[in-house]
N, C-alpha and C positions, 0 to 999 in steps of 0.2 A: 504494500500500500504506500502511496505517496504520503510523505510526512505532513504536508500542508495542502489545503485546498483554497482555491480562489473564491472570494465572496462575490456572487453574482457574476457580472462580466467586468469587474474592476480588477485592479492590480493588488488589491488587499488580500493578503494571505492569512488564513486562519488555521489553527490546529483543528484536525478533523472531529474533535469531540469538544463540545461546549459545556458550560455549567448552567443547569437550570436552578436558579437561586430560590425558587418558591419555598422549598421545605425549611429554609432558614428563618422564615417569618410567619408561618401559620401557627395555629393552636398547637401547643406542645413543642414549640420551637426550641432549639438549643440555646445555651447562654450566648451572649454577644461574643465573648472570648472564643468559644468553640466555633461559632459561625465565621468569625474572621479567620480563624485557623483553617477552616475548610476552604475559604476563598484563597488564602495564601498558598495552601497546598496545591490547589488547582493551577495557580499562576506559576508556582515553582516547578510544576510538572510539565510546563510548556503550554498550558491552556491560555487562550487570549480572547475568548468570546463568552461573556456572561449575559444571561437572559433574565430580565426582571419584569416587574409591572408595579404600578402604583398601588394596586389592590392586593399585592402579596403581603398580607397583614392579617390581623385578627378580626377587625371590624372597621366601620367607617371612622372611628376615633383614632385609628392606628394607621390610616392610609399614608403610604410613603415609607413605611418601616424598612422594607427590603432595599429600596433605593438608597436610603440614608446609611444603611448597614454597608452596602457595597461601596458607597462614597468614602466611608470611614476606613474601610479596609484598604482601598486604593490610595488614600492619602498617606498611608504608612508604608506602602510597598515601593521599592526602588524601580520596578518594571511597570508601574502603573500606566505609563504613556503608551505601552504596547498593547494594552487591553481595550477591547471594544465592549461597550455596555449597550445592550438593546433593552428598551422598556416598552410599556404598552399603556394605552388609555382606552376608555370606553366601557368600563364596568364600574359598579359601586358595591359597597359592602355593608348595607344597612343591617345592624344587629348580627353581623357575621354571615349574612346570606350573600349570594352572588346574583346581582341583577345587571341587566344591560342598559347602558345609556350612551348611545352614539351621537347625541346631539352636538352640533358644532360648538355651542357654548361650553358644554362639559368637557369636550375634548381639548378645547383651548385652555380652560382652567386647569385641567389635569396636566397638560403638557407644561404649562408655566410652573406648576408646583413641582413637577418632576425635574425641571431645570434647576430649581432651588435645592431640591433634596439630593440630586446627584452632584450638586456644586459644579455645574458646567454652563457654558454659554450656548452650547449646541449639542443636542442628543444625536448620536451617530445613527441609530435606527429606532424609529418610533413606529410602533405597530398598533393598528386598530385591533383591540382585544377580541371583538366579535361583532358581526353585523347586528344592527338593531332593527328588529322587524317593524318598529314604529317610525323609523327615520330612513329616508331614502339613502342608499349606500353612496350615491353621488354627493349627498350633503356631507356625510361623514368624511369621505375621502377628499372632498373638496376643501374641507377645513384643514386637513393634514397637508394638502397641497399649498394652502396659504401659509401655514406654519413653516413649510419647507422654503417657500419663496422668501420668507422673512429671516431665514437662516437659523431658526430655532431648532429645526431638525435637519439632518443631512439626507437621510433616506427614509422612505415610507415602506412599511411592511403590513401584511394582513395576517390575521389569525382566525382559526375556526371557520374556514371558508370553503366554497365549492369553486369549480371552474367558472361558473357563471358570475360569481362574485368577483373573481380575479379579472375577468374580461371587462366587467363594468368599471372596475378601478383603473385598469390600464387605459381606458378611454379618457381618463382625467389626468393621470400622472404616472410617471415611471414607478414601478413597484420593484423593490429590491428583494423582498423575501415573502414567503408564505409559511406560517407556522401552524401545523395541525398535530393532533394526537396521532402517533404512528409507531407501531412496533410489530413484532412477529405475530402477536395475537390480535392486533387491531390494524387491518390492512385497507381500511376504507379509502385512504388517499391514493392507494395503488389502483383499487377497483374502480373508483369514479373518475380517474383520469387526471387528478390534481398533480401528481408527481410527474407524469409524462408532460403535461402542459407546462409545468415549471421548467423542466429540462429543455423543452422546445423554445422557451421564451427567456432563457437566461435568468431565471428567478430561483434564488437559493431556497431549497425546501428545508425548513427547520423542524425536526421531528421531536416534539415534546413527549414526555412519558415513554422514552424508548425502551425501558425495561419494565413497563407496566404501570408506572405512575406511583403516586404517594401511598395509595392504599392497596395496590394489587401486586407490587413487585415481588414480594415473598411468595405469593401463591404462584405467580408465573414461573419463578425460578425453580419450583418444585416439579416442573414438567419432566417426564421420564426421558424424552428424547434430548432435551436440553442438558439434563444431568449426565446423560451418556456422553454427549459431545464435550461437555465441560471436562469430564474425566479424561477423555481421549487427548484433548489439547492441554490438559493440566492448567485450566483457567476456571473462572467462575461462570455460572450460567448467565450472569449479567453481561459478561464480556462477550459471550457468544451472541446474545441478542443485539448488542451494539454493533458488533462486527457484521452481523447479517445486514443491518441497515447500510453500513458503509460499503459493503460489497454490492448492494442492490443498485446504487447510483453514486457517481462522483459528485452529484448535485445535492446530496443529503447531508445535513449537519445534525447529528443527534445531540440533544442537550439533557443528559441524565441529571436528575436532581440529586442532592446529597445534603445530609445534615450531620454527617460524621466524616472525619478525615479518612477513615478506612474505606468509606464508600467511594469518595472521589478518587482516591488512589487506585482503587480497583477499576473504576470506569476508564481512567486514563490509559491503563495498560491494554485495553481492548484494541487500541490502534496497532498493536504489535502482532495480533492474531491473524493468521492467514487461513481462512476456511477454504477447503477444497470445493470444487464444483459439485462433487457427489454429496458432500455434507450440506451444502446450500440446498440441494434438491431434497435431501432427507428432511431438513427442517420444514420446507414448504409443503412436502407431501404429508407430513404428520401433524402439522400445526395449522389449522385453518382459521 
């Protein structure tokens, strides 16, 4: 496997495995010291892409927790200038629930707060967290386009979208990335054409929950076929799942979450695993 991958059609090189920072800020989150150690371990291991969101927090009184945490960690790290931070807007967390708000006013307010929380003048990649069924997608993306024109964000991304959503967005502004849930057990973005569309249009596909997500990863890793291959390659089942995604397309960037140093250390090692064509077929034949 190539050590680094190009982001979209730019000259920006990223380590093939990013960090999904969400577990560092949800209910039951680790201490701040442990969370910062996770981020430091990721960077020290070569990682340079961290994915966040303003609503990675406990509730609406805690909005921005994840971004402020990342900003604090980066302020203390000597290689911070090499790290790309992507964040999102378009959701709310009333009483800990997850609700959609893609209104232009909320996106602008969210972006401006994220700028402060990340302690930056311009966010590298700002993603619409999800389409709002009550707001035309053209309005939501149109506001992101304005923020880009103002220099507050450098690139626009989409999350939790279909090919139709991406096509609408592209009619307004260039889209750098698409982020959907995608793993060996959740192949919707392969089946509905999103990944192929992204490949054909030079859009980086960011795979969140690549090992099953915050609540399912342990259950997924218990799969018999995964455990068999993990034993064969002397790696963890999680590394097999990440490597499967990397083998599927050079356009995919998996962003495994982590709340423990051992977890991100394990995920970063996946880049070294070379799965045979036969084992790729074995995985796909046995895990639907």
